[in-house]
C-alpha positions as CSV (number, residue, x, y, z in Angstrom):
1,M,145.1,121.1,124.7
2,C,147.7,120.7,127.4
3,T,148.1,123.8,129.5
4,Y,151.8,123.0,130.1
5,A,152.7,122.5,126.4
6,F,154.1,126.0,126.0
7,V,155.9,126.4,129.3
8,H,159.6,125.5,129.6
9,Y,160.4,124.5,133.1
10,K,164.0,124.5,134.4
11,L,165.5,121.1,135.2
12,H,167.7,120.3,138.2
13,Y,171.4,119.6,137.3
14,A,173.8,118.2,139.9
15,C,177.6,118.0,140.2
16,V,178.2,114.9,142.3
17,S,181.9,115.6,142.9
18,C,181.1,119.0,144.4
19,R,177.8,117.8,145.9
20,I,175.9,120.8,144.6
21,S,172.8,121.4,142.4
22,F,171.5,124.1,140.1
23,K,168.4,124.7,138.0
24,R,169.1,125.3,134.3
25,H,167.1,125.5,131.1
26,P,167.2,122.1,129.2
27,R,167.7,123.7,125.8
28,N,171.3,124.7,126.6
29,A,173.5,121.7,126.1
30,G,176.7,121.0,128.0
31,H,176.1,122.5,131.4
32,T,179.3,122.7,133.5
33,C,179.8,123.1,137.2
34,P,181.0,126.6,138.2
35,R,183.2,125.2,141.0
36,C,185.1,122.4,139.3
37,A,184.2,122.9,135.6
38,G,183.0,119.3,135.5
39,P,179.9,118.2,133.7
40,L,176.5,118.6,135.4
41,L,174.2,115.6,135.4
42,C,170.5,116.1,134.6
43,A,168.6,115.2,137.7
44,G,165.0,115.9,136.5
45,H,162.2,118.1,137.6
46,D,161.6,116.7,141.1
47,F,165.2,116.4,142.4
48,A,165.7,117.6,146.0
49,A,169.4,117.9,146.7
50,P,170.5,116.5,150.1
51,R,172.8,118.7,152.3
52,R,176.3,118.9,151.1
53,T,177.6,117.3,154.4
54,N,175.4,114.2,153.9
55,R,177.9,112.0,152.1
56,K,175.7,108.8,152.3
57,A,172.7,110.5,150.5
58,W,175.0,112.0,147.8
59,S,176.5,108.5,147.2
60,V,172.9,107.3,146.5
61,V,172.3,110.3,144.2
62,T,175.6,109.5,142.4
63,V,174.5,105.9,141.7
64,V,171.1,106.9,140.5
65,L,172.3,109.7,138.2
66,N,175.2,107.6,136.8
67,A,172.7,104.9,136.0
68,G,170.9,107.3,133.7
69,L,167.8,107.7,135.9
70,R,166.2,111.0,136.7
71,Y,163.9,112.2,139.5
72,E,160.6,112.7,137.7
73,G,157.3,112.6,139.5
74,F,155.0,113.5,136.6
75,E,154.6,113.4,132.8
76,P,157.0,115.6,130.9
77,C,154.2,118.0,129.9
78,G,152.9,118.2,133.5
79,C,149.3,117.0,132.8
80,G,149.6,113.6,134.6
81,R,150.7,115.0,138.0
82,A,148.8,113.0,140.6
83,P,149.5,112.9,144.4
84,K,151.7,109.9,145.2
85,F,152.7,108.4,148.5
86,R,156.1,109.5,149.7
87,P,157.4,107.5,152.7
88,A,159.1,109.4,155.5
89,P,162.8,108.8,156.0
90,A,163.6,106.1,158.6
91,P,165.0,108.4,161.3
92,S,161.7,110.3,161.6
93,Y,159.8,107.2,162.7
94,T,159.1,107.1,166.4
95,P,158.5,103.8,168.2
96,A,155.1,103.2,169.7
97,A,155.1,103.5,173.5
């Protein structure tokens, strides 16, 4: 039996116009942003919101969420979680001397 079958994890929801994210229970439908009263988009379990001042990163998040995709790194029940390679962002690379 799946050990995660009876646990209800909160999902990340994001308001792309305010560039802010929240964690809410998925069973409550119709989440709205407390700042602008607009709808919150479901971003999945593994969403890591960029800083509010990073407009370029939020534009990427907007495209991904408006396409209907979510940031999920494991099976919905949590059993299939396996370590995956996550590349470092380009600015953190240092040239070899």
